[in-house]
LOZAKOL-196941 format. One record per residue (C-alpha): residue in three letters; y negated, x negated, z negated. Coordinates in steps of 0.001 Angstrom, whole numbers, padded with zeros to 6 digits. Each point is the difference from the previous one (the first is absolute). Example, Ala and Ser with C-alpha at 12.3 -4.5 7.8 and 13.67 -1.06 7.14 Angstrom:
<rs>
<r resn="ala" north="004500" east="-012300" up="-007800"/>
<r resn="ser" north="-003440" east="-001370" up="000660"/>
</rs>
This chain:
<rs>
<r resn="unk" north="-048451" east="020166" up="030163"/>
<r resn="unk" north="-003423" east="-001597" up="000451"/>
<r resn="unk" north="-000989" east="-001167" up="003460"/>
<r resn="unk" north="-000292" east="-003769" up="000049"/>
<r resn="unk" north="-001578" east="-002160" up="002684"/>
<r resn="unk" north="002506" east="-001647" up="002284"/>
<r resn="unk" north="-000199" east="-003553" up="001307"/>
<r resn="unk" north="000867" east="-000649" up="003617"/>
<r resn="unk" north="-000164" east="-003327" up="001834"/>
<r resn="unk" north="000081" east="-000003" up="003798"/>
<r resn="unk" north="-000128" east="-002732" up="002643"/>
<r resn="unk" north="-002964" east="-000473" up="002323"/>
<r resn="unk" north="-000715" east="-002661" up="002609"/>
<r resn="unk" north="-003826" east="000016" up="-000242"/>
<r resn="unk" north="-001817" east="000375" up="-003339"/>
<r resn="unk" north="-003339" east="000657" up="001719"/>
<r resn="unk" north="001415" east="002877" up="002010"/>
<r resn="unk" north="001766" east="001349" up="-003104"/>
<r resn="unk" north="-003248" east="-000181" up="-002008"/>
<r resn="unk" north="-001911" east="001818" up="002742"/>
<r resn="unk" north="002628" east="002733" up="000254"/>
<r resn="unk" north="000696" east="000642" up="-003675"/>
<r resn="unk" north="-003613" east="-000419" up="-001196"/>
<r resn="unk" north="-002063" east="001261" up="002938"/>
<r resn="unk" north="002269" east="002643" up="001530"/>
<r resn="unk" north="001866" east="001249" up="-003085"/>
<r resn="unk" north="-002719" east="-000799" up="-002566"/>
<r resn="unk" north="002319" east="-001898" up="-002339"/>
<r resn="unk" north="-001814" east="-002168" up="-002546"/>
<r resn="unk" north="001051" east="-003633" up="000118"/>
<r resn="unk" north="001160" east="-001624" up="-003218"/>
<r resn="unk" north="001249" east="-003533" up="-000500"/>
<r resn="unk" north="000862" east="-002201" up="002934"/>
<r resn="unk" north="000942" east="-003474" up="001128"/>
<r resn="unk" north="000311" east="-001677" up="003364"/>
<r resn="unk" north="003412" east="001663" up="000489"/>
<r resn="unk" north="-000266" east="003464" up="-001603"/>
<r resn="unk" north="-002422" east="002807" up="-000868"/>
<r resn="unk" north="000289" east="002804" up="-002575"/>
<r resn="unk" north="-001335" east="003460" up="000879"/>
<r resn="unk" north="-000441" east="003179" up="-002014"/>
<r resn="unk" north="001983" east="002343" up="002246"/>
<r resn="unk" north="-000737" east="003475" up="-001390"/>
<r resn="unk" north="000403" east="-001318" up="-003558"/>
<r resn="unk" north="003045" east="-002141" up="000799"/>
<r resn="unk" north="000245" east="-003759" up="000432"/>
<r resn="unk" north="000586" east="-000976" up="003609"/>
<r resn="unk" north="000279" east="-003719" up="000712"/>
<r resn="unk" north="-000071" east="-001344" up="003538"/>
<r resn="unk" north="001726" east="-003369" up="000345"/>
<r resn="unk" north="-000664" east="-002316" up="002919"/>
<r resn="unk" north="003291" east="-000896" up="001684"/>
<r resn="unk" north="000734" east="-001501" up="003398"/>
<r resn="unk" north="000779" east="002600" up="002667"/>
<r resn="unk" north="003431" east="-001564" up="000555"/>
<r resn="unk" north="001041" east="000815" up="-003588"/>
<r resn="unk" north="-001023" east="003661" up="000132"/>
<r resn="unk" north="002763" east="002552" up="000197"/>
<r resn="unk" north="-000184" east="002381" up="002930"/>
<r resn="unk" north="000101" east="003746" up="-000552"/>
<r resn="unk" north="003356" east="001038" up="-001326"/>
<r resn="unk" north="-000194" east="002969" up="002329"/>
<r resn="unk" north="-001026" east="003616" up="-000009"/>
<r resn="unk" north="001327" east="003093" up="-001672"/>
<r resn="unk" north="-000282" east="003524" up="001404"/>
<r resn="unk" north="-001868" east="002274" up="-002452"/>
<r resn="unk" north="-000897" east="003539" up="001105"/>
<r resn="unk" north="-000458" east="-001104" up="003599"/>
<r resn="unk" north="-001851" east="-003267" up="-000717"/>
<r resn="unk" north="001289" east="-003562" up="000454"/>
<r resn="unk" north="-001025" east="-001375" up="-003399"/>
<r resn="unk" north="-000290" east="-003803" up="-000144"/>
<r resn="unk" north="002061" east="-001819" up="-002603"/>
<r resn="unk" north="-001090" east="-001634" up="-002132"/>
<r resn="unk" north="-003324" east="001622" up="-000872"/>
<r resn="unk" north="-002128" east="000623" up="-003086"/>
<r resn="unk" north="-002934" east="002186" up="-000886"/>
<r resn="unk" north="-001477" east="002459" up="-002410"/>
<r resn="unk" north="000167" east="003725" up="-000735"/>
<r resn="unk" north="-003474" east="001561" up="000038"/>
<r resn="unk" north="-001239" east="003476" up="-000735"/>
<r resn="unk" north="-000428" east="002200" up="003083"/>
<r resn="unk" north="-003790" east="-000318" up="000322"/>
<r resn="unk" north="000207" east="-003798" up="-000344"/>
<r resn="unk" north="002725" east="-000129" up="002644"/>
<r resn="unk" north="-002129" east="002003" up="002427"/>
<r resn="unk" north="-002984" east="-002267" up="-000698"/>
<r resn="unk" north="002127" east="-003111" up="000621"/>
<r resn="unk" north="001330" east="001447" up="003247"/>
<r resn="unk" north="-003581" east="000514" up="001178"/>
<r resn="unk" north="-001140" east="-003419" up="-001264"/>
<r resn="unk" north="002817" east="-001931" up="001649"/>
<r resn="unk" north="-000351" east="001952" up="003240"/>
<r resn="unk" north="-003752" east="-000758" up="000045"/>
<r resn="unk" north="000783" east="-003687" up="-000636"/>
<r resn="unk" north="002259" east="000016" up="003094"/>
<r resn="unk" north="003065" east="-000946" up="-002035"/>
<r resn="unk" north="003042" east="000158" up="002253"/>
<r resn="unk" north="002535" east="002380" up="-001501"/>
<r resn="unk" north="003730" east="-000581" up="000196"/>
<r resn="unk" north="000320" east="003680" up="-000924"/>
<r resn="unk" north="-003250" east="001974" up="000235"/>
<r resn="unk" north="-001131" east="002195" up="-002905"/>
<r resn="unk" north="001949" east="003256" up="-000039"/>
<r resn="unk" north="001910" east="002389" up="-002251"/>
<r resn="unk" north="003699" east="-000604" up="-000553"/>
<r resn="unk" north="002528" east="002516" up="-001388"/>
<r resn="unk" north="-002478" east="002830" up="000705"/>
<r resn="unk" north="000732" east="003079" up="-002057"/>
<r resn="unk" north="002903" east="-001689" up="-001794"/>
<r resn="unk" north="000541" east="-001737" up="-003311"/>
<r resn="unk" north="-001786" east="-003336" up="000111"/>
<r resn="unk" north="-002597" east="001050" up="002600"/>
<r resn="unk" north="-002254" east="-003012" up="000414"/>
<r resn="unk" north="-002741" east="-001542" up="002027"/>
<r resn="unk" north="000992" east="-003446" up="001205"/>
<r resn="unk" north="-001299" east="-002847" up="002140"/>
<r resn="unk" north="001289" east="-003499" up="000743"/>
<r resn="unk" north="-001882" east="-003071" up="001204"/>
<r resn="unk" north="000379" east="-003774" up="-000162"/>
<r resn="unk" north="-002094" east="-002756" up="-001489"/>
<r resn="unk" north="-000919" east="-002962" up="002242"/>
<r resn="unk" north="003229" east="-001806" up="-000990"/>
<r resn="unk" north="002127" east="002989" up="001014"/>
<r resn="unk" north="000807" east="001353" up="-003481"/>
<r resn="unk" north="000450" east="003781" up="000210"/>
<r resn="unk" north="-001981" east="002228" up="-002377"/>
<r resn="unk" north="000273" east="003724" up="-000653"/>
<r resn="unk" north="-002613" east="002246" up="-001559"/>
<r resn="unk" north="001340" east="003410" up="-000948"/>
<r resn="unk" north="-000831" east="003100" up="-002019"/>
<r resn="unk" north="002151" east="002885" up="-001132"/>
<r resn="unk" north="-001177" east="003550" up="000591"/>
<r resn="unk" north="001514" east="000799" up="-003411"/>
<r resn="unk" north="-000206" east="-003233" up="-002063"/>
<r resn="unk" north="002792" east="001120" up="-002323"/>
<r resn="unk" north="002429" east="-000365" up="002904"/>
<r resn="unk" north="-000303" east="-003786" up="000180"/>
<r resn="unk" north="003615" east="-000408" up="-001148"/>
<r resn="unk" north="001289" east="003500" up="000834"/>
<r resn="unk" north="003224" east="000341" up="001935"/>
</rs>
């Protein structure tokens, strides 16, 4: 099955802060926009940030224990190759991004071994960047 770009729309409470984070920190190219939303090219996928009042934003649904980490739910992100993941870990660390879960290897030596890191955008949306040691194990059980 061919890989197709996904579309994801998320709430933010400050378009300026969202633009600075997604464009300046993550390097996402901005596409179309209005006074209430902005499109970004998020690793080849369409991410749209929508301005919503803080009172209408849903709080975190919670956390889920995964291999010793408290993973925030909901979250979204992208699967990178290993070298890209390492480069992003260094880039985000150098940019003083505050990690919810710092870059590390999960499921070490097991099926699905992966590098993972979690952080939040200025509106509190949780993002994960990950890479699989063996990319063919993305959906392995």
